[in-house]
N, C-alpha and C positions, 0 to 999 in steps of 0.2 A: 504494500500500500504506500503510495507516495507521501512524503512528509509534507505536512501543511503547517505553516507558521500559525502560532496562536495569535490572538488579537493583541496581546501584550507585547509579544516579540515584534510583531509588525509595527506597532506603535513606536517602539524603541528605535527600530530601523528607520522609520519615517522621520523621527525627531533628529536622529543622527545625520541623515541626509540633508535635512533642512538647515541644520547648523553648519555643515560643510558648505552648503550652497551659499548661505549668507556670508560666511567667511571668505569664500572665493570671490564673491561680488565686492566685498570690502577691499580685497587685495587688488582686484582689477581697477577699482575706482581710485586707488592711490598710487599704484605702480604700473598700471597698464598691462598688456600682455607680456611684455618683456620681464616683468617681475612675478608673473603668475606661473607657478609650478606646483606639482603635487606636494613637494616639501613645504613651500610657502603657504599653501592652503591648509595643510595639516598643522603647521605651526600656529597659524591664525586661529584655527579651531581648537587647538589644544589637544590634538589626537596624534596617533602615529600615522606615518605615510601609508602603511598597510591598510589602515581603516578607510582611506580614500578609495582604494581599489575595491572595497566591499560594494561601493555604490557606482563607481565609474570605471570603465574598462581600462582607460588610459588617459593621458593628458588631453588628447584631441577630443575624446568623448566628453570630458569635463568642460573644455572650452566651448564646444558646440552647445552644450546644455546651458551654460551661463549666457552665451550670446542670445540664445532663443528667449531665455527668461527676461533679460534686460531689454532686448529689443521689443519684446511683447509689451512690456510696460510703456515704452515710448510710443508704440503704435496705438495702444489703448488711450493714452493721454491725448494724442493728436485727434483720434477719432471722436473722442468725447467733446473736445473743444470745438470741433468743426462740424458737428452733426446737423446744424441748421443755420439759416440766415441767408443773406445775399451772397453773391460770389465774392464781393469785397470782404465781407465779414468772415466767410469761411476760409478763404485763402490767407487772410491776415491771421486768423486763429491758427492755421496749420503752420505757417512760417514762424510766428511768434512762439508757439508752443515748442516746436522742434528746436529752433535756434536758441530760444531762451533757456530751455532745459540743458542744452549742450553747453552754454556759457557758464552754467552753475557748477558743472563738473567736467572741466576741460579734459582731464586725463581719461575719464570714462568715455566721453564723447569721441575723443581722438581714437581710442581703441576701437570703438564701434565703426567709425567712418573710414579710417585710413591707416592705422598701425599695421605693419607687416605681420601676417599671420599664416598659419598653414592652410592648405587647400580646402579642408573641411569647413573651416570658419569662413573662408573667402566665399564659398558657395552659399553660406547662410546670409552673407551680406547682400547677395542678389535678391533673396527672398525679402529681406528687410527693405531694400530699395523699392521692390515691387509693391509692398504694402503702402508706402508713402506715395508712390505714383498713383495707386488706386484711389487714395484719399483725395489727392489733388484733382484727379480725373473726374471724380464724382462732383466736386465743386464746379469745375469747368463746364461739365455737361449741364448741370442745373443752371449755371449762369447763361449759357447759350440759349437754353429753353426759355428762360425768363427775359431774353433779349437784353441782358445786362452787359454782355460782351459779344464781339463779332463771332461769326461762324469760324471754326478753325479745326485743325487736326488735334483732337483731344489727347490722344495717346502721345503724340509727339510733344505737345505743349507741356503735358504733365511730366513726362520723362525728362524733358529739357530743364524744367524748373527744379526737379529733384537733384539732377546732376549739378546745376549751377549753385544751388544752395549749399550742397555738400562741399563742392570745390571751394567756394568762397569761405566757408567756415574752417576749412583745414588750416589756413594760415594762422588765424588767431588761436586755434586750438593746439597747434603743433608745439611739442616740447622743444623743438629746435628753432623756434622763432628767434629773431635777433635779440629781442628784449624779453627773456623768459619770465621775468618778474612783473612785467607790465600787464595790467588789467586790460582785456580787450576793449577796443573803442566802444563807447556807449552807442555810437551811431550804427554799428554793424547790423543789429536786428531791424531797426526801422528802415534802414537803407535796403535791406533784403526784401522787406515787405513792399516797399515802393517799386523795386525792380520787378518783383513777381507780378504785381498788379499792372505795371506798364507793359510787361511782356505779353499779357493776356488781352491787352487792348482796353483796359479800364481807363476812362477819361477822368482826369483830375478836376 
């Protein structure tokens, strides 16, 4: 008869995994991917490295799980902020939420957007970008239907905006920027919003 975990055993395993997960996210938010390893996560959680392998097959498995969790939070925040309103309100909410949250944790945001990672995590980035593209595409489609903006290629416009916003943010977020201690310019987010709206044909 196959072994079945008791409720108590499963609860302990779930709690242990959640603790490791929270510790891994803390490491990522302060050290980026370069500082995230099985050993660093284990140390942050106060457990042995072997305990990490109870829940994750290897480092790549751990990284992908963390990426999905953190990106899921970002996607949900954007979706909630931009669920209704005019095209101006929705696009503004998407850019302000995405960029604003990135500026609050530059190390984490840089890790999600641009830090060199292995192929498995890089593949997850495409899924992440697709989610934001879909959010913007929804706002654009609604804006066209309401005649708030001109007819246009929705997919191209949405993908272009996601790429532009990500590219523009990489500079201020990068740990290798010329002035690493400098707080990013306060104008970055409002300028991104203005750029996004102009690119869609919103008249000022």
